[in-house]
DRENNULO-853676 format. One record per residue: residue number from 1; y, x, z of N, C-alpha, C, O in turn. Coordinates in steps of 0.05 Angstrom, whole numbers, plus 5000, padded with zeros to 4 digits. Each point is the difference from the previous one (the first is absolute). Layout:
<recs>
REC k n_y n_x n_z ca_y ca_x ca_z c_y c_x c_z o_y o_x o_z
REC NUM Y X Z Y X Z Y X Z Y X Z $
...
</recs>
This chain:
<recs>
REC k n_y n_x n_z ca_y ca_x ca_z c_y c_x c_z o_y o_x o_z
REC 1 6267 1760 7189 4979 5017 5003 5030 5028 5005 5013 5008 4981 $
REC 2 4990 5002 5047 5020 5027 4998 4995 5021 4990 4980 5012 5005 $
REC 3 5043 4998 4973 4992 5020 4983 4994 5027 5017 4999 5023 4991 $
REC 4 4997 4970 5036 4990 5039 5010 4969 4992 5008 4986 5019 5009 $
REC 5 5000 4952 4988 4970 4993 5012 4992 5002 4968 4980 5015 4996 $
REC 6 5028 4977 4988 4988 5002 4980 4988 5024 4981 4983 4996 4982 $
REC 7 5028 5032 5025 4982 5015 4990 4979 5011 5018 4984 5018 4995 $
REC 8 5018 4971 5027 4973 5007 5025 4984 4980 4992 4976 5004 5004 $
REC 9 5031 4974 4985 4981 4971 4993 4985 5011 4977 4975 4997 5002 $
REC 10 5030 5014 4980 4991 5014 4981 4986 5020 5002 4982 4999 4983 $
REC 11 5016 5025 5037 4990 5014 5006 4974 4998 5019 4982 5016 5006 $
REC 12 5022 4959 5000 4978 4994 5019 4976 4976 4978 4976 4995 5002 $
REC 13 5046 4995 4981 4979 4981 4981 4984 5023 4982 4976 4996 4997 $
REC 14 5036 5027 4990 4987 5017 4984 4974 5016 5015 4980 5008 4988 $
REC 15 5026 4996 5042 4986 5010 5016 4964 4986 4998 4979 5009 4991 $
REC 16 5033 4960 5025 4978 4983 5002 4982 5000 4968 4975 5000 4999 $
REC 17 5039 5001 4979 4989 4999 4979 4980 5023 4989 4980 4996 4987 $
REC 18 5032 5028 5023 4989 5022 4992 4976 5000 5016 4978 5001 4988 $
REC 19 5022 5000 5035 4976 4998 5024 4982 4985 4982 4984 5013 4987 $
REC 20 5017 4959 5011 4985 4983 4983 4988 5016 4981 4977 5007 5002 $
REC 21 5039 4999 4980 4989 5015 4969 4976 5022 5013 4976 4996 4995 $
REC 22 5034 5027 5024 4981 5025 5004 4978 4986 5012 4977 5009 4994 $
REC 23 5024 4968 5024 4975 4992 5010 4981 4988 4980 4976 5005 5003 $
REC 24 5032 4981 4979 4984 4991 4979 4987 5013 4981 4984 4991 4983 $
REC 25 5026 5034 5021 4983 5030 4981 4979 5001 5012 4984 5013 4987 $
REC 26 5007 4978 5035 4974 5003 5024 4989 4977 4995 4975 4998 4997 $
REC 27 5046 4974 5002 4981 4977 5012 5017 4980 4983 5024 5000 5004 $
REC 28 4965 4984 4978 5014 4978 4994 5017 4982 5025 4994 4998 5024 $
REC 29 5028 4991 4958 5018 4988 5024 4994 4968 4999 4997 4983 4982 $
REC 30 5001 5016 5046 4991 4964 5006 5022 4984 4990 5022 5007 4991 $
REC 31 4966 4969 5014 5025 4984 4988 5018 4988 5020 5017 4983 4994 $
REC 32 4979 5027 5029 5017 4992 5019 5018 5024 5001 5023 4996 5006 $
REC 33 4970 5028 4988 5020 5017 4992 5017 5003 4979 5020 5012 5005 $
REC 34 4973 4976 4966 5012 4990 4984 5020 4989 5005 5023 5007 4995 $
REC 35 4969 4970 5018 5018 4977 5007 5026 5009 5016 5022 4992 4993 $
REC 36 4974 5027 5029 5013 5015 5020 5022 5018 4969 5024 4997 5000 $
REC 37 4966 5014 4986 5024 5010 4977 5014 4987 4995 5025 5003 5001 $
REC 38 4960 4971 4989 5015 4978 4982 5025 4990 5018 5023 4997 4992 $
REC 39 4968 5000 5030 5024 4981 5025 5018 5029 4998 5022 4997 4989 $
REC 40 4972 5029 5021 5019 5015 5006 5018 5008 4974 5021 5013 5001 $
REC 41 4968 4978 4977 5015 5004 4976 5022 4974 4995 5022 5004 4989 $
REC 42 4969 4975 5018 5017 4978 5005 5018 5000 5012 5022 4991 4995 $
REC 43 4969 5021 5030 5029 5001 5014 5016 5020 5001 5021 4998 5013 $
REC 44 4972 5026 4974 5021 5025 4992 5015 4979 4978 5024 4995 5004 $
REC 45 4965 4995 4976 5020 4987 4979 5018 4985 5013 5024 5006 5000 $
REC 46 4966 4969 5015 5011 4990 5017 5029 5010 5012 5021 4988 4998 $
REC 47 4975 5039 5016 5020 5011 5006 5023 5011 4984 5021 5004 5012 $
REC 48 4978 4999 4968 5011 5009 4972 5018 4970 4995 5023 4999 4992 $
REC 49 4962 4981 5013 5017 4973 4994 5019 4989 5015 5017 4984 4993 $
REC 50 4977 5032 5037 5012 4987 5019 5034 5016 4996 5017 4991 5015 $
REC 51 4988 5023 4972 5026 5022 5001 5019 4985 4989 5022 5009 4996 $
</recs>
């Protein structure tokens, strides 16, 4: 992964996760949303491994 893209990817990942957390404060997360968070986490971690 390009060193210039990594900070942006981290910001996007954090933003997505925080959005889901804020939403879950009013309504529980669905299995589909939890799966999306897990998939984003896996992709983010894989990006670090590609370096």
